[in-house]
C-alpha angles and dihedrals in degrees: 000000000000121000120223112276109266092162110124089358135121109344096339128118122195136249126199123268117252114233088228091067097053091084094054093045092050092046092054089047091052096044096049096033096241134121121240120249090241100095126192086268089053092050092049091053091046088055093047091051091050091049094049091050092045093055089048093051090043089054088052095050092051093047092050091047091051093248095114116186124179112256091230088058089051091053091046096051099031106206089200104080087150137118121270093262095050090049092049093047088054091053092045094050094051096038089051091052093049092049091049090053091045094051093042087056093049089047094049093046090047091221095315105127093194088070098048119128088211118110091229139028127204126236127194110213140131112318127242087237114088114248092002095117115215124002135187120253132192112228107200124006130310119186124221110282097032121132106238111173147003132220112239134202146075115315135207129198131211093264090065085075134219099298092064092043092048092049091053093047094046090054094042092058096049117108096248093060127070099225093255097158117112131185126213124216089258090055097254105150122212120200113199095168089107133059098252097197092060093062120103115198092213097045115071091192091069095057121087109265094237089067106084119214089255092059103040105057110123126173098196120081096219130151093023093137129049117259111199092205091059096093102110091127092070098052109116134220117250122256095206135038112266098028095101110102105165135059122214120225133180114244131183120198108229120238091248093058112138111283095218091056098048095089085065095055101105100215139065135186112253093220139000104173098090106038110122098195095034123233104275097207134058096237139344129222146142122258126203117221126196112245093191137011109293123197126177094330145110121273126225135192131193106249090203095211115197107274092208089065126067113269123233113251093254095051121108116190110235101175115001094178091057092048090056 
């Protein structure tokens, strides 16, 4: 029932496990008598990432309410003397609220960025890093703790099994693809090698040919409209320490998410017919949250490539301990 571990492998970088997925992972482990790949070290890193994001979001909340507090003071005094679940609930609640506002803005503007109520937009254009291809740039100003971008694509979950995962990875590593597949800590795999908004659930011809009919049935009409903030696959890895300015975090859209905004959710499950336990969320993605104020500049995220595998020539390790 568990796919081979692609987390931190090949061309993948890793998101952070959502607290709402622990229950399913642990249930599967108990039923099948196997441990999850999220080790105690992984859990510790998951909590540290949530704590970092929580403090960034807390800084944003204070700033927007007029109760500004220097971020260094927040780090020093740490208002989150909470358990991992409490911290993750805080990040989920505020990330969810920001995403609602973002998607409402996209919906209201009907795709015209000039009408957005957001304080910033995103542009995909040649990166400031030589030979890195395109990158993602903030146009305007985003304050620390702001949700900037989402990762799009079709997503597979562990119950899909190793054959589906291997098919995605084999295609991902072929020359004609850009390597836009990404694994989260909970082994949910997102494949952004296809333009998600061009897929029609009822029209097989709109699906990538490497998804067979058995693996591409989806009963939710998600990602049917373009979302200009769903450009996470173009965010580059920094080439110097200190360049990183966003943190990636796993996010799962709840099943009660507003119906009129669902077309702007940029991911969809590749299949739902076979899942014994049922996917408990509407859709899974990765969000990118600003870890400092960003104004009219490119954004970078630590890819956290697996330190036990050979690094590509272009890769600079930023935090090997976190990548483990």
